C-alpha positions in Angstrom: 196.0 139.9 168.6 198.6 140.7 166.0 199.5 144.4 165.9 200.1 146.6 162.9 203.7 147.4 162.4 204.3 151.2 162.0 207.0 150.6 159.4 204.5 148.8 157.1 201.4 150.8 157.9 199.6 152.9 155.2 201.4 156.2 154.8 199.4 159.2 155.9 199.3 160.7 152.4 197.6 157.6 151.0 194.9 157.4 153.5 192.6 159.7 151.3 193.1 157.2 148.4 192.2 154.2 150.7 189.1 156.0 152.0 188.0 157.0 148.5 188.3 153.3 147.5 186.2 152.3 150.5 183.5 154.8 149.6 183.5 153.7 146.0 182.9 150.1 147.1 180.2 151.1 149.4 178.5 153.2 146.8 178.7 150.3 144.3 177.2 148.0 146.8 174.3 150.4 147.4 173.7 151.0 143.7 173.9 147.3 142.8 171.8 146.0 145.7 168.8 144.8 143.5 171.1 142.1 141.9 173.4 141.3 144.8 171.2 138.8 146.6 172.3 135.6 144.7 175.9 136.7 144.9 175.7 137.3 148.6 174.1 134.1 149.2 176.5 132.2 147.0 179.4 133.8 148.7 178.1 132.9 152.2 177.6 129.3 151.0 181.0 129.3 149.4 182.7 130.6 152.6 180.9 128.1 154.8 181.8 125.2 152.6 185.4 126.1 151.9 186.8 124.5 155.1 185.0 121.3 154.4 186.3 121.2 150.9 189.9 121.9 152.2 189.5 119.0 154.7 188.5 116.7 151.9 191.3 118.0 149.8 193.8 117.2 152.5 192.5 113.6 152.2 193.6 113.5 148.7 190.1 114.1 147.2 190.2 116.4 144.2 188.9 119.9 144.7 186.0 119.7 142.3 185.0 116.3 143.7 185.2 117.8 147.2 182.9 120.6 146.2 180.4 118.2 144.8 180.4 116.2 148.1 179.8 119.3 150.1 177.1 120.4 147.8 175.3 117.1 148.2 175.6 117.4 152.0 174.2 120.9 151.9 171.4 120.0 149.6 170.4 117.1 151.7 170.2 119.3 154.8 168.2 121.9 153.0 165.8 119.2 151.6 165.4 117.6 155.0 164.6 121.0 156.5 162.0 121.8 153.9 160.3 118.4 154.0 160.3 117.9 157.8 160.9 121.1 159.8 159.1 123.6 157.6 155.7 121.9 157.6 155.8 121.3 161.3 156.6 125.0 162.0 153.9 126.2 159.6 151.4 123.9 161.1 152.1 125.1 164.7 152.1 128.7 163.4 148.6 128.2 162.0 147.4 126.7 165.3 149.1 129.6 167.2 147.2 132.1 165.2 144.0 130.3 166.0 145.0 130.6 169.7 145.3 134.4 169.6 141.7 135.1 170.7 142.2 132.9 173.8 145.4 134.6 174.6 143.9 138.1 174.3 141.0 137.1 176.4 143.4 135.8 179.1 145.4 139.0 179.0 142.1 141.2 179.3 140.4 139.2 182.0 143.3 137.9 184.1 146.7 139.4 183.5 145.7 143.0 183.2 143.6 143.1 186.4 146.2 141.3 188.3 148.9 143.8 187.3 146.5 146.7 188.0 145.9 145.3 191.5 149.5 144.6 192.3 150.9 147.9 190.9 147.9 150.1 192.1 147.4 151.7 188.7 144.1 153.0 187.4 142.0 150.4 185.7 142.1 150.3 182.0 140.1 148.1 179.6 141.5 146.8 176.4 139.3 147.2 173.4 136.8 144.4 172.6 137.6 142.7 169.3 135.4 140.6 167.3 138.1 137.9 166.5 136.0 135.8 164.1 135.4 138.8 162.0 138.8 140.4 162.3 140.7 137.2 161.6 138.4 136.5 158.6 138.9 140.1 157.3 142.7 139.9 157.6 143.0 136.4 156.2 140.9 137.7 153.2 143.2 140.7 152.9 146.2 138.4 153.1 144.7 136.3 150.4 144.0 139.2 148.1 147.6 140.5 148.5 149.1 137.0 147.9 146.9 136.5 144.8 147.8 139.9 143.3 151.4 139.3 144.0 151.5 135.9 142.4 149.5 137.4 139.4 151.9 140.2 139.0 154.9 137.8 139.2 153.5 135.2 136.9 152.0 137.8 134.7 155.2 139.5 133.9 157.3 136.9 132.0 160.5 138.9 132.4 160.1 139.2 136.1 159.3 135.6 136.6 162.2 134.6 134.5 164.5 137.0 136.4 163.3 135.5 139.7 164.1 131.9 138.5 167.5 133.1 137.1 168.4 134.6 140.4 167.4 131.5 142.3 169.3 129.2 139.9 172.4 131.6 140.1 172.9 130.9 143.8 174.3 127.4 143.6 176.3 128.3 140.4 178.0 131.2 142.3 178.6 129.1 145.4 180.1 126.2 143.3 182.6 128.4 141.5 183.6 130.4 144.6 183.9 127.3 146.7 186.1 125.7 144.1 188.4 128.7 143.5 188.2 130.3 146.9 191.9 129.8 147.8 192.9 130.9 144.3 190.9 134.1 144.6 192.3 134.9 148.0 195.9 134.6 146.6 195.1 136.8 143.7 193.6 139.4 146.0 196.7 139.3 148.1 198.7 139.7 145.0 197.2 143.2 144.5 198.5 144.4 147.8 201.9 146.0 147.8 204.7 143.7 149.0 205.7 146.0 151.8 202.2 145.6 153.3 201.9 141.8 152.8 202.7 141.0 156.5 200.1 143.4 157.9 197.5 142.4 155.3 197.9 138.7 156.0 197.5 139.4 159.9 194.4 141.5 159.2 192.8 139.0 156.8 193.6 136.1 159.2 192.0 137.7 162.2 189.0 138.8 160.0 188.7 135.2 158.8 188.6 134.0 162.5 186.0 136.5 163.4 183.8 135.7 160.3 184.4 132.0 161.0 183.3 132.4 164.7 180.2 134.3 163.6 179.0 132.6 160.4 179.8 129.0 161.5 179.9 129.2 165.2 177.0 131.5 165.9 174.8 129.6 163.5 175.6 126.4 165.2 174.8 128.0 168.6 171.5 129.2 167.3 170.6 125.8 165.9 171.7 124.1 169.1 169.6 126.5 171.3 166.6 126.0 169.1 166.8 122.2 169.5 167.4 122.5 173.3 164.4 124.8 173.8 162.1 122.9 171.5 163.0 119.6 173.0 162.6 120.9 176.6 159.3 122.6 176.0 158.1 119.4 174.2 159.0 117.3 177.2 157.1 119.8 179.5 154.1 119.4 177.4 153.9 123.0 176.0 152.0 123.5 172.8 153.9 125.1 169.9 157.1 123.9 171.4 158.8 123.9 168.0 157.8 127.4 167.0 158.8 128.8 170.4 162.2 127.0 170.3 162.8 128.2 166.7 162.0 131.8 167.5 164.1 131.7 170.7 167.0 130.1 168.9 166.9 132.7 166.0 166.6 135.6 168.4 169.7 134.5 170.3 171.7 136.1 167.4 171.4 139.0 169.9 173.0 138.0 173.2 170.2 137.3 175.8 167.4 138.3 173.5 166.5 134.7 172.6 166.3 133.9 176.3 164.1 136.8 177.3 161.8 136.5 174.2 161.6 132.7 174.6 160.9 132.5 178.4 158.3 135.3 178.3 156.2 133.8 175.4 156.6 130.3 176.7 155.5 131.2 180.2 152.4 133.0 178.8 151.4 130.1 176.5 152.1 127.5 179.1 150.0 129.2 181.8 147.1 129.7 179.4 147.3 126.0 178.5 147.7 124.5 182.0 146.3 127.2 184.2 148.9 126.2 186.8 151.7 128.3 188.1 154.0 125.3 188.7 154.5 124.7 185.0 156.3 128.0 184.8 159.0 126.6 187.0 159.6 123.8 184.4 159.6 126.3 181.6 162.1 128.4 183.6 164.2 125.3 184.0 164.2 124.6 180.2 165.5 128.1 179.4 167.8 128.1 182.4 169.5 124.8 181.2 169.8 126.3 177.7 171.3 129.5 179.0 173.9 127.6 181.1 174.7 125.4 178.2 175.2 128.4 175.9 177.4 130.1 178.5 179.7 127.3 179.6 179.8 125.0 176.5 178.2 126.2 173.2 179.6 129.8 172.9 183.1 129.1 174.3 183.5 126.0 172.1 181.8 127.1 168.9 182.3 130.9 168.9 184.8 132.0 171.5 185.4 135.6 172.2 186.6 136.7 168.8 183.5 138.6 167.6 183.7 141.4 170.1 180.4 143.0 169.1 178.3 144.7 171.9 174.6 143.6 172.0 173.6 147.2 171.2 176.0 147.2 168.2 174.4 144.0 167.0 170.9 145.5 167.0 172.1 148.7 165.4 174.0 146.8 162.6 170.9 144.6 161.8 168.7 147.7 161.6 171.1 149.8 159.6 171.7 146.9 157.2 168.1 146.6 156.6 167.5 150.3 156.2 170.4 150.7 153.7 170.1 147.5 151.6 167.0 145.6 152.7 167.3 141.9 153.1 170.8 141.8 151.5 171.8 144.4 154.1 170.6 142.3 156.9 172.5 139.2 155.7 175.8 141.1 155.4 175.3 143.5 158.3 176.9 141.4 161.2 179.7 139.8 159.1 180.7 143.3 157.8 180.5 144.8 161.3 182.6 142.1 162.7 185.4 142.6 160.1 185.2 146.4 160.6 185.7 145.8 164.3 188.9 144.0 163.4 190.3 146.9 161.5 189.1 149.4 164.2 190.9 147.4 166.9 194.1 147.4 164.9 193.7 151.1 164.1 193.3 151.9 167.8 196.2 149.8 168.7 198.4 151.6 166.1 197.1 155.0 167.2 197.9 154.3 170.9 201.5 153.2 169.9 201.9 156.5 167.9 203.5 159.7 168.9 200.3 161.5 168.4 198.7 159.5 171.3 201.7 159.5 173.7 202.6 163.2 173.1 206.3 162.4 172.7 
């Protein structure tokens, strides 16, 4: 890790100004959060696509043409996901909802008595639920909420047009950012005083490595694990294999959470389906293979050790981002936290090299 050089570091008397600038940026982000979603999504797409555009540009393809090629690839992936994966996931989710009464009955009649017998705890009875009535009531409530929401959206011409405008704004923002990414970075560096250029380049380069590892690497790890888990469970014959694999893959954004959530839910559903304990060994084998591949191949190759966020910090960042800025906050929570960790590591290294720490 490149270290900050004391001679080029920010003078002590200017720290209040830098801190005030950071507070101003955070306050502006908080106040403007209702309109930030298309810009955040566009910036994420632009950042993800910039390396591909750079690679095409090195092959003597024009910058604008390269952006168009990347846009076509991204659009094809999105359309493929919408047309193929989304209907399958929704279909399995609907079947899973219909399976809830059977799962609840198994927990009440089999799992709970078994646990009470093994753990020697007082018997407790879960409440009896009229699932046909409850599900019908909730589906009716959901239908009323959906209908009222659609009515309010379509009934307000301004709100409906604003939603369409925000949706259409995402590819526009992504296109211009992807096309001018390198130019914008150069202009941003031009604002930094010349004496700080070396340290600024070192910090930005390391932050870019961290963001690249997370946004590109972790995304690929999550997708790979989702495919591995879904395929493995499908081969075992477990129902809802696609939903279980997708959920476990998405949950793997927090280390080991995807493994724990996936294996527990898959084991419960597999046992209810087959009524055979041996199938749990096959389910465990699927997730064991996925965990081994993640540890020895996927994470080292695609992510590396550049993020440096503790699992608890990941959970806290996601919850804090959602609390502060809703869905936009969740989107930017981990990338922002990863970049902050870069600056914190450099600040700690500079502090430990200072006279204040050594006491000289």
